[in-house]
C-alpha positions, -999 to +999 in steps of 0.1 A: +000+000+000+014+034-009+014+066+011-012+080-012-035+050-005-030+056+032-037+094+027-070+085+010-078+061+039-071+088+064-092+113+045-121+088+046-116+082+084-115+120+090-147+126+071-164+099+092-150+109+125-172+120+154-153+153+156-161+162+119-197+150+122-203+171+153-186+201+136-208+198+105-239+195+127-229+225+148-220+246+117-254+238+101-272+247+133-252+280+136-260+289+100-297+288+106-294+322+123-276+347+103-274+371+133-253+344+151-231+341+120-226+378+118-217+381+155-191+353+152-176+369+120-174+402+138-156+387+167-132+368+145-125+400+125-116+418+158-095+389+169-075+390+137-071+428+139-056+424+174-033+396+163-021+415+133-014+446+154+005+424+179+026+408+152+035+441+136+044+456+169+016+482+168+001+496+200-034+481+206-062+502+221-070+487+255-107+496+251-108+477+218-093+446+235-119+449+263-147+453+238-135+421+220-133+402+253-169+413+262-180+402+228-165+368+234-183+366+268-216+373+250-209+348+223-200+321+248-234+325+264-251+317+230-256+280+230-254+277+192-222+297+189-207+280+219-215+246+205-199+256+172-168+269+188-163+238+209-169+215+179-145+236+158-119+234+186-121+196+188-118+192+151-089+217+149-072+199+178-075+165+160-062+179+127-033+196+145-024+164+163-025+145+131-004+171+113+022+169+142+023+131+139+030+133+102+055+161+106+074+142+132+076+112+108+093+133+081+112+158+104+142+160+080+119+177+055+115+206+078+151+209+087+171+238+074+204+223+085+227+209+058+248+179+063+278+196+048+287+225+071+312+239+046+285+249+021+288+287+014 
């Protein structure tokens, strides 16, 4: 069996996993209320703006951060959004774990070190 065959097998297993099924169910449920979708999108936009500012070394308005934190608190009280975020987290965690397992198996691919130290 080739690596490609195993990749297709893994893809099938992922699509049938409880984590993916719960994510799809939570996503469908969330999408039934466009106001919930808009609130979540707004929160994610604000999160991204804060992260980009942090990465670029810009000063972040403390009130904007507090506003984003308050929005998260409101979102977490919404059962549909909370269910979606939890399902998304579980799926993301599984995908990240699998990616790490695969990456660890081919760790030389990620290495920038050369075997010949005299290379200029």
